[in-house]
PDB file of N, CA, C and O in Angstrom:
ATOM      1  N   MET A   1      86.813 111.280 102.575  1.00  0.00           N
ATOM      2  CA  MET A   1      87.573 112.360 102.029  1.00  0.00           C
ATOM      3  C   MET A   1      87.688 112.221 100.503  1.00  0.00           C
ATOM      4  O   MET A   1      88.776 112.394  99.955  1.00  0.00           O
ATOM      5  N   PRO A   2      86.602 111.918  99.826  1.00  0.00           N
ATOM      6  CA  PRO A   2      86.661 111.761  98.370  1.00  0.00           C
ATOM      7  C   PRO A   2      87.160 113.024  97.680  1.00  0.00           C
ATOM      8  O   PRO A   2      86.801 114.139  98.058  1.00  0.00           O
ATOM      9  N   GLY A   3      87.984 112.832  96.674  1.00  0.00           N
ATOM     10  CA  GLY A   3      88.486 113.950  95.896  1.00  0.00           C
ATOM     11  C   GLY A   3      89.662 114.687  96.506  1.00  0.00           C
ATOM     12  O   GLY A   3      90.153 115.651  95.919  1.00  0.00           O
ATOM     13  N   VAL A   4      90.124 114.259  97.669  1.00  0.00           N
ATOM     14  CA  VAL A   4      91.234 114.933  98.352  1.00  0.00           C
ATOM     15  C   VAL A   4      92.562 114.421  97.794  1.00  0.00           C
ATOM     16  O   VAL A   4      92.730 113.218  97.595  1.00  0.00           O
ATOM     17  N   THR A   5      93.489 115.318  97.544  1.00  0.00           N
ATOM     18  CA  THR A   5      94.828 114.947  97.090  1.00  0.00           C
ATOM     19  C   THR A   5      95.832 115.319  98.165  1.00  0.00           C
ATOM     20  O   THR A   5      95.871 116.461  98.624  1.00  0.00           O
ATOM     21  N   LEU A   6      96.644 114.349  98.565  1.00  0.00           N
ATOM     22  CA  LEU A   6      97.730 114.585  99.513  1.00  0.00           C
ATOM     23  C   LEU A   6      99.039 114.273  98.801  1.00  0.00           C
ATOM     24  O   LEU A   6      99.087 113.407  97.928  1.00  0.00           O
ATOM     25  N   ARG A   7     100.084 114.969  99.170  1.00  0.00           N
ATOM     26  CA  ARG A   7     101.378 114.771  98.516  1.00  0.00           C
ATOM     27  C   ARG A   7     102.330 114.021  99.445  1.00  0.00           C
ATOM     28  O   ARG A   7     102.278 114.167 100.666  1.00  0.00           O
ATOM     29  N   GLY A   8     103.195 113.218  98.839  1.00  0.00           N
ATOM     30  CA  GLY A   8     104.179 112.455  99.585  1.00  0.00           C
ATOM     31  C   GLY A   8     105.199 111.873  98.635  1.00  0.00           C
ATOM     32  O   GLY A   8     105.284 112.265  97.471  1.00  0.00           O
ATOM     33  N   HIS A   9     105.979 110.923  99.150  1.00  0.00           N
ATOM     34  CA  HIS A   9     106.966 110.253  98.307  1.00  0.00           C
ATOM     35  C   HIS A   9     107.049 108.782  98.695  1.00  0.00           C
ATOM     36  O   HIS A   9     106.733 108.404  99.823  1.00  0.00           O
ATOM     37  N   VAL A  10     107.475 107.964  97.747  1.00  0.00           N
ATOM     38  CA  VAL A  10     107.640 106.534  98.012  1.00  0.00           C
ATOM     39  C   VAL A  10     108.859 106.381  98.902  1.00  0.00           C
ATOM     40  O   VAL A  10     109.970 106.757  98.527  1.00  0.00           O
ATOM     41  N   ASP A  11     108.640 105.823 100.086  1.00  0.00           N
ATOM     42  CA  ASP A  11     109.716 105.627 101.054  1.00  0.00           C
ATOM     43  C   ASP A  11     110.413 104.294 100.825  1.00  0.00           C
ATOM     44  O   ASP A  11     111.635 104.198 100.935  1.00  0.00           O
ATOM     45  N   SER A  12     109.626 103.256 100.503  1.00  0.00           N
ATOM     46  CA  SER A  12     110.227 101.946 100.252  1.00  0.00           C
ATOM     47  C   SER A  12     109.272 101.064  99.466  1.00  0.00           C
ATOM     48  O   SER A  12     108.056 101.254  99.480  1.00  0.00           O
ATOM     49  N   LEU A  13     109.856 100.101  98.788  1.00  0.00           N
ATOM     50  CA  LEU A  13     109.115  99.073  98.064  1.00  0.00           C
ATOM     51  C   LEU A  13     109.569  97.728  98.587  1.00  0.00           C
ATOM     52  O   LEU A  13     110.757  97.522  98.832  1.00  0.00           O
ATOM     53  N   SER A  14     108.635  96.815  98.759  1.00  0.00           N
ATOM     54  CA  SER A  14     109.013  95.466  99.150  1.00  0.00           C
ATOM     55  C   SER A  14     109.565  94.761  97.913  1.00  0.00           C
ATOM     56  O   SER A  14     109.042  94.951  96.816  1.00  0.00           O
ATOM     57  N   PRO A  15     110.610  93.952  98.070  1.00  0.00           N
ATOM     58  CA  PRO A  15     111.176  93.269  96.907  1.00  0.00           C
ATOM     59  C   PRO A  15     110.243  92.220  96.302  1.00  0.00           C
ATOM     60  O   PRO A  15     110.424  91.821  95.152  1.00  0.00           O
ATOM     61  N   ALA A  16     109.250  91.774  97.066  1.00  0.00           N
ATOM     62  CA  ALA A  16     108.307  90.767  96.564  1.00  0.00           C
ATOM     63  C   ALA A  16     107.071  90.769  97.440  1.00  0.00           C
ATOM     64  O   ALA A  16     107.066  91.356  98.522  1.00  0.00           O
ATOM     65  N   SER A  17     106.031  90.115  96.970  1.00  0.00           N
ATOM     66  CA  SER A  17     104.805  90.021  97.766  1.00  0.00           C
ATOM     67  C   SER A  17     105.005  89.020  98.894  1.00  0.00           C
ATOM     68  O   SER A  17     105.931  88.210  98.854  1.00  0.00           O
ATOM     69  N   GLY A  18     104.140  89.074  99.897  1.00  0.00           N
ATOM     70  CA  GLY A  18     104.223  88.167 101.036  1.00  0.00           C
ATOM     71  C   GLY A  18     104.080  86.714 100.645  1.00  0.00           C
ATOM     72  O   GLY A  18     104.684  85.843 101.271  1.00  0.00           O
ATOM     73  N   VAL A  19     103.288  86.432  99.616  1.00  0.00           N
ATOM     74  CA  VAL A  19     103.077  85.057  99.173  1.00  0.00           C
ATOM     75  C   VAL A  19     104.367  84.481  98.598  1.00  0.00           C
ATOM     76  O   VAL A  19     104.586  83.273  98.679  1.00  0.00           O
ATOM     77  N   SER A  20     105.212  85.308  98.029  1.00  0.00           N
ATOM     78  CA  SER A  20     106.468  84.838  97.441  1.00  0.00           C
ATOM     79  C   SER A  20     107.382  84.223  98.490  1.00  0.00           C
ATOM     80  O   SER A  20     108.181  83.341  98.173  1.00  0.00           O
ATOM     81  N   TYR A  21     107.276  84.676  99.731  1.00  0.00           N
ATOM     82  CA  TYR A  21     108.124  84.166 100.799  1.00  0.00           C
ATOM     83  C   TYR A  21     107.518  82.952 101.504  1.00  0.00           C
ATOM     84  O   TYR A  21     108.177  82.319 102.329  1.00  0.00           O
ATOM     85  N   SER A  22     106.282  82.631 101.184  1.00  0.00           N
ATOM     86  CA  SER A  22     105.594  81.537 101.854  1.00  0.00           C
ATOM     87  C   SER A  22     105.966  80.197 101.227  1.00  0.00           C
ATOM     88  O   SER A  22     106.023  80.072 100.003  1.00  0.00           O
ATOM     89  N   THR A  23     106.218  79.197 102.068  1.00  0.00           N
ATOM     90  CA  THR A  23     106.522  77.865 101.539  1.00  0.00           C
ATOM     91  C   THR A  23     105.252  77.110 101.174  1.00  0.00           C
ATOM     92  O   THR A  23     105.286  76.190 100.357  1.00  0.00           O
ATOM     93  N   ILE A  24     104.134  77.496 101.778  1.00  0.00           N
ATOM     94  CA  ILE A  24     102.844  76.871 101.489  1.00  0.00           C
ATOM     95  C   ILE A  24     101.883  77.972 101.071  1.00  0.00           C
ATOM     96  O   ILE A  24     101.725  78.965 101.781  1.00  0.00           O
ATOM     97  N   GLY A  25     101.243  77.800  99.925  1.00  0.00           N
ATOM     98  CA  GLY A  25     100.295  78.797  99.446  1.00  0.00           C
ATOM     99  C   GLY A  25      99.074  78.882 100.340  1.00  0.00           C
ATOM    100  O   GLY A  25      98.725  77.915 101.017  1.00  0.00           O
ATOM    101  N   ALA A  26      98.427  80.028 100.344  1.00  0.00           N
ATOM    102  CA  ALA A  26      97.228  80.226 101.153  1.00  0.00           C
ATOM    103  C   ALA A  26      96.055  79.469 100.546  1.00  0.00           C
ATOM    104  O   ALA A  26      95.874  79.471  99.328  1.00  0.00           O
ATOM    105  N   HIS A  27      95.256  78.821 101.392  1.00  0.00           N
ATOM    106  CA  HIS A  27      94.053  78.125 100.946  1.00  0.00           C
ATOM    107  C   HIS A  27      92.913  79.130 100.920  1.00  0.00           C
ATOM    108  O   HIS A  27      92.630  79.785 101.924  1.00  0.00           O
ATOM    109  N   ASN A  28      92.264  79.250  99.776  1.00  0.00           N
ATOM    110  CA  ASN A  28      91.243  80.277  99.621  1.00  0.00           C
ATOM    111  C   ASN A  28      89.868  79.638  99.496  1.00  0.00           C
ATOM    112  O   ASN A  28      89.373  79.444  98.386  1.00  0.00           O
ATOM    113  N   ALA A  29      89.248  79.310 100.621  1.00  0.00           N
ATOM    114  CA  ALA A  29      87.916  78.705 100.608  1.00  0.00           C
ATOM    115  C   ALA A  29      86.831  79.723 100.940  1.00  0.00           C
ATOM    116  O   ALA A  29      85.655  79.365 101.001  1.00  0.00           O
ATOM    117  N   THR A  30      87.194  80.963 101.152  1.00  0.00           N
ATOM    118  CA  THR A  30      86.220  81.965 101.584  1.00  0.00           C
ATOM    119  C   THR A  30      85.563  82.705 100.436  1.00  0.00           C
ATOM    120  O   THR A  30      84.635  83.482 100.658  1.00  0.00           O
ATOM    121  N   GLY A  31      86.022  82.481  99.213  1.00  0.00           N
ATOM    122  CA  GLY A  31      85.452  83.199  98.077  1.00  0.00           C
ATOM    123  C   GLY A  31      86.139  84.516  97.803  1.00  0.00           C
ATOM    124  O   GLY A  31      85.711  85.262  96.923  1.00  0.00           O
ATOM    125  N   ASN A  32      87.196  84.818  98.538  1.00  0.00           N
ATOM    126  CA  ASN A  32      87.964  86.038  98.303  1.00  0.00           C
ATOM    127  C   ASN A  32      88.997  85.730  97.222  1.00  0.00           C
ATOM    128  O   ASN A  32      90.024  85.110  97.495  1.00  0.00           O
ATOM    129  N   PHE A  33      88.722  86.162  96.008  1.00  0.00           N
ATOM    130  CA  PHE A  33      89.582  85.790  94.897  1.00  0.00           C
ATOM    131  C   PHE A  33      90.542  86.896  94.476  1.00  0.00           C
ATOM    132  O   PHE A  33      91.063  86.863  93.361  1.00  0.00           O
ATOM    133  N   THR A  34      90.787  87.870  95.340  1.00  0.00           N
ATOM    134  CA  THR A  34      91.799  88.880  95.053  1.00  0.00           C
ATOM    135  C   THR A  34      93.151  88.186  95.034  1.00  0.00           C
ATOM    136  O   THR A  34      93.499  87.466  95.971  1.00  0.00           O
ATOM    137  N   LYS A  35      93.888  88.396  94.003  1.00  0.00           N
ATOM    138  CA  LYS A  35      95.183  87.733  93.896  1.00  0.00           C
ATOM    139  C   LYS A  35      96.190  88.453  94.777  1.00  0.00           C
ATOM    140  O   LYS A  35      96.783  89.455  94.376  1.00  0.00           O
ATOM    141  N   ILE A  36      96.374  87.934  95.973  1.00  0.00           N
ATOM    142  CA  ILE A  36      97.279  88.540  96.943  1.00  0.00           C
ATOM    143  C   ILE A  36      98.700  88.572  96.394  1.00  0.00           C
ATOM    144  O   ILE A  36      99.472  89.471  96.727  1.00  0.00           O
ATOM    145  N   ALA A  37      99.050  87.601  95.557  1.00  0.00           N
ATOM    146  CA  ALA A  37     100.400  87.553  95.001  1.00  0.00           C
ATOM    147  C   ALA A  37     100.702  88.772  94.144  1.00  0.00           C
ATOM    148  O   ALA A  37     101.868  89.063  93.876  1.00  0.00           O
ATOM    149  N   GLN A  38      99.674  89.488  93.710  1.00  0.00           N
ATOM    150  CA  GLN A  38      99.886  90.663  92.883  1.00  0.00           C
ATOM    151  C   GLN A  38      99.979  91.945  93.706  1.00  0.00           C
ATOM    152  O   GLN A  38     100.199  93.021  93.149  1.00  0.00           O
ATOM    153  N   ARG A  39      99.817  91.845  94.990  1.00  0.00           N
ATOM    154  CA  ARG A  39      99.921  93.026  95.852  1.00  0.00           C
ATOM    155  C   ARG A  39     101.344  93.163  96.353  1.00  0.00           C
ATOM    156  O   ARG A  39     101.888  92.240  96.960  1.00  0.00           O
ATOM    157  N   LEU A  40     101.941  94.305  96.102  1.00  0.00           N
ATOM    158  CA  LEU A  40     103.288  94.577  96.591  1.00  0.00           C
ATOM    159  C   LEU A  40     103.222  95.712  97.602  1.00  0.00           C
ATOM    160  O   LEU A  40     102.695  96.781  97.295  1.00  0.00           O
ATOM    161  N   PRO A  41     103.747  95.495  98.798  1.00  0.00           N
ATOM    162  CA  PRO A  41     103.728  96.559  99.799  1.00  0.00           C
ATOM    163  C   PRO A  41     104.569  97.761  99.369  1.00  0.00           C
ATOM    164  O   PRO A  41     105.733  97.615  98.997  1.00  0.00           O
ATOM    165  N   VAL A  42     103.971  98.935  99.424  1.00  0.00           N
ATOM    166  CA  VAL A  42     104.645 100.194  99.105  1.00  0.00           C
ATOM    167  C   VAL A  42     104.426 101.130 100.286  1.00  0.00           C
ATOM    168  O   VAL A  42     103.287 101.372 100.686  1.00  0.00           O
ATOM    169  N   LYS A  43     105.503 101.652 100.840  1.00  0.00           N
ATOM    170  CA  LYS A  43     105.392 102.599 101.951  1.00  0.00           C
ATOM    171  C   LYS A  43     105.485 104.009 101.386  1.00  0.00           C
ATOM    172  O   LYS A  43     106.494 104.380 100.786  1.00  0.00           O
ATOM    173  N   ILE A  44     104.424 104.796 101.582  1.00  0.00           N
ATOM    174  CA  ILE A  44     104.379 106.175 101.111  1.00  0.00           C
ATOM    175  C   ILE A  44     104.417 107.098 102.325  1.00  0.00           C
ATOM    176  O   ILE A  44     103.549 107.027 103.195  1.00  0.00           O
ATOM    177  N   SER A  45     105.424 107.959 102.378  1.00  0.00           N
ATOM    178  CA  SER A  45     105.524 108.951 103.455  1.00  0.00           C
ATOM    179  C   SER A  45     104.880 110.239 102.968  1.00  0.00           C
ATOM    180  O   SER A  45     105.269 110.789 101.937  1.00  0.00           O
ATOM    181  N   LEU A  46     103.896 110.711 103.714  1.00  0.00           N
ATOM    182  CA  LEU A  46     103.190 111.932 103.327  1.00  0.00           C
ATOM    183  C   LEU A  46     103.967 113.164 103.767  1.00  0.00           C
ATOM    184  O   LEU A  46     104.548 113.192 104.852  1.00  0.00           O
ATOM    185  N   ASP A  47     103.969 114.182 102.910  1.00  0.00           N
ATOM    186  CA  ASP A  47     104.636 115.439 103.236  1.00  0.00           C
ATOM    187  C   ASP A  47     103.922 116.119 104.406  1.00  0.00           C
ATOM    188  O   ASP A  47     102.697 116.071 104.509  1.00  0.00           O
ATOM    189  N   ALA A  48     104.692 116.745 105.276  1.00  0.00           N
ATOM    190  CA  ALA A  48     104.136 117.425 106.454  1.00  0.00           C
ATOM    191  C   ALA A  48     103.412 118.708 106.052  1.00  0.00           C
ATOM    192  O   ALA A  48     103.506 119.164 104.912  1.00  0.00           O
ATOM    193  N   LYS A  49     102.703 119.267 106.999  1.00  0.00           N
ATOM    194  CA  LYS A  49     102.014 120.559 106.864  1.00  0.00           C
ATOM    195  C   LYS A  49     100.948 120.565 105.769  1.00  0.00           C
ATOM    196  O   LYS A  49     100.815 121.534 105.021  1.00  0.00           O
ATOM    197  N   GLN A  50     100.194 119.472 105.688  1.00  0.00           N
ATOM    198  CA  GLN A  50      99.032 119.428 104.806  1.00  0.00           C
ATOM    199  C   GLN A  50      97.804 119.459 105.706  1.00  0.00           C
ATOM    200  O   GLN A  50      97.733 118.681 106.658  1.00  0.00           O
ATOM    201  N   PRO A  51      96.849 120.317 105.442  1.00  0.00           N
ATOM    202  CA  PRO A  51      95.739 120.542 106.367  1.00  0.00           C
ATOM    203  C   PRO A  51      94.905 119.306 106.708  1.00  0.00           C
ATOM    204  O   PRO A  51      94.359 119.232 107.809  1.00  0.00           O
ATOM    205  N   LEU A  52      94.791 118.352 105.815  1.00  0.00           N
ATOM    206  CA  LEU A  52      93.905 117.213 106.075  1.00  0.00           C
ATOM    207  C   LEU A  52      94.618 115.989 106.647  1.00  0.00           C
ATOM    208  O   LEU A  52      93.983 114.952 106.838  1.00  0.00           O
ATOM    209  N   LEU A  53      95.908 116.081 106.924  1.00  0.00           N
ATOM    210  CA  LEU A  53      96.637 114.935 107.474  1.00  0.00           C
ATOM    211  C   LEU A  53      96.036 114.457 108.794  1.00  0.00           C
ATOM    212  O   LEU A  53      96.026 113.256 109.067  1.00  0.00           O
ATOM    213  N   SER A  54      95.550 115.357 109.595  1.00  0.00           N
ATOM    214  CA  SER A  54      95.007 114.989 110.912  1.00  0.00           C
ATOM    215  C   SER A  54      93.713 114.190 110.801  1.00  0.00           C
ATOM    216  O   SER A  54      93.281 113.587 111.784  1.00  0.00           O
ATOM    217  N   GLN A  55      93.090 114.173 109.631  1.00  0.00           N
ATOM    218  CA  GLN A  55      91.841 113.433 109.453  1.00  0.00           C
ATOM    219  C   GLN A  55      92.062 111.994 108.990  1.00  0.00           C
ATOM    220  O   GLN A  55      91.106 111.224 108.906  1.00  0.00           O
ATOM    221  N   LEU A  56      93.306 111.619 108.689  1.00  0.00           N
ATOM    222  CA  LEU A  56      93.585 110.250 108.256  1.00  0.00           C
ATOM    223  C   LEU A  56      93.437 109.285 109.422  1.00  0.00           C
ATOM    224  O   LEU A  56      93.810 109.600 110.552  1.00  0.00           O
ATOM    225  N   ARG A  57      92.890 108.108 109.142  1.00  0.00           N
ATOM    226  CA  ARG A  57      92.690 107.083 110.166  1.00  0.00           C
ATOM    227  C   ARG A  57      93.188 105.739 109.656  1.00  0.00           C
ATOM    228  O   ARG A  57      93.211 105.494 108.450  1.00  0.00           O
ATOM    229  N   VAL A  58      93.582 104.882 110.568  1.00  0.00           N
ATOM    230  CA  VAL A  58      93.994 103.526 110.228  1.00  0.00           C
ATOM    231  C   VAL A  58      92.829 102.811 109.559  1.00  0.00           C
ATOM    232  O   VAL A  58      91.689 102.915 110.013  1.00  0.00           O
ATOM    233  N   GLY A  59      93.112 102.086 108.484  1.00  0.00           N
ATOM    234  CA  GLY A  59      92.088 101.314 107.796  1.00  0.00           C
ATOM    235  C   GLY A  59      91.478 102.009 106.594  1.00  0.00           C
ATOM    236  O   GLY A  59      90.727 101.393 105.838  1.00  0.00           O
ATOM    237  N   MET A  60      91.791 103.285 106.406  1.00  0.00           N
ATOM    238  CA  MET A  60      91.283 103.992 105.229  1.00  0.00           C
ATOM    239  C   MET A  60      91.945 103.425 103.975  1.00  0.00           C
ATOM    240  O   MET A  60      93.063 102.912 104.027  1.00  0.00           O
ATOM    241  N   SER A  61      91.251 103.524 102.864  1.00  0.00           N
ATOM    242  CA  SER A  61      91.791 103.081 101.578  1.00  0.00           C
ATOM    243  C   SER A  61      92.162 104.294 100.738  1.00  0.00           C
ATOM    244  O   SER A  61      91.605 105.380 100.900  1.00  0.00           O
ATOM    245  N   VAL A  62      93.117 104.083  99.836  1.00  0.00           N
ATOM    246  CA  VAL A  62      93.537 105.157  98.942  1.00  0.00           C
ATOM    247  C   VAL A  62      93.662 104.627  97.519  1.00  0.00           C
ATOM    248  O   VAL A  62      93.747 103.420  97.291  1.00  0.00           O
ATOM    249  N   VAL A  63      93.670 105.538  96.592  1.00  0.00           N
ATOM    250  CA  VAL A  63      93.998 105.228  95.200  1.00  0.00           C
ATOM    251  C   VAL A  63      95.213 106.092  94.875  1.00  0.00           C
ATOM    252  O   VAL A  63      95.066 107.259  94.512  1.00  0.00           O
ATOM    253  N   PRO A  64      96.419 105.521  95.004  1.00  0.00           N
ATOM    254  CA  PRO A  64      97.617 106.333  94.805  1.00  0.00           C
ATOM    255  C   PRO A  64      97.933 106.555  93.327  1.00  0.00           C
ATOM    256  O   PRO A  64      97.640 105.713  92.478  1.00  0.00           O
ATOM    257  N   THR A  65      98.529 107.693  93.047  1.00  0.00           N
ATOM    258  CA  THR A  65      99.083 107.987  91.733  1.00  0.00           C
ATOM    259  C   THR A  65     100.538 108.342  91.961  1.00  0.00           C
ATOM    260  O   THR A  65     100.848 109.231  92.755  1.00  0.00           O
ATOM    261  N   ILE A  66     101.431 107.654  91.271  1.00  0.00           N
ATOM    262  CA  ILE A  66     102.860 107.880  91.469  1.00  0.00           C
ATOM    263  C   ILE A  66     103.450 108.451  90.189  1.00  0.00           C
ATOM    264  O   ILE A  66     103.377 107.826  89.131  1.00  0.00           O
ATOM    265  N   ASP A  67     104.037 109.644  90.290  1.00  0.00           N
ATOM    266  CA  ASP A  67     104.735 110.265  89.168  1.00  0.00           C
ATOM    267  C   ASP A  67     106.205 109.892  89.268  1.00  0.00           C
ATOM    268  O   ASP A  67     106.825 110.058  90.318  1.00  0.00           O
ATOM    269  N   VAL A  68     106.756 109.392  88.183  1.00  0.00           N
ATOM    270  CA  VAL A  68     108.160 108.996  88.160  1.00  0.00           C
ATOM    271  C   VAL A  68     108.957 110.097  87.474  1.00  0.00           C
ATOM    272  O   VAL A  68     108.684 110.462  86.331  1.00  0.00           O
ATOM    273  N   ILE A  69     109.944 110.615  88.190  1.00  0.00           N
ATOM    274  CA  ILE A  69     110.813 111.652  87.634  1.00  0.00           C
ATOM    275  C   ILE A  69     112.005 110.959  86.994  1.00  0.00           C
ATOM    276  O   ILE A  69     112.698 110.174  87.641  1.00  0.00           O
ATOM    277  N   LYS A  70     112.236 111.251  85.735  1.00  0.00           N
ATOM    278  CA  LYS A  70     113.349 110.602  85.026  1.00  0.00           C
ATOM    279  C   LYS A  70     114.565 111.486  85.006  1.00  0.00           C
ATOM    280  O   LYS A  70     115.596 111.105  84.453  1.00  0.00           O
TER     281      LYS A  70
END
């Protein structure tokens, strides 16, 4: 679904990444050097009645843009 824009709102933010709660850091011997500590879980609730919502599937990736209203 390249180029598709869906609207929603931020439902919740995690106070910290999963690694922050771990007492032992993850051992990274697989060559996956993505810094998991920099990933913060954000729950985005999509607005209803958008025509392409039914095409979303588990495992899809997104590039979110968040507008902050002051």
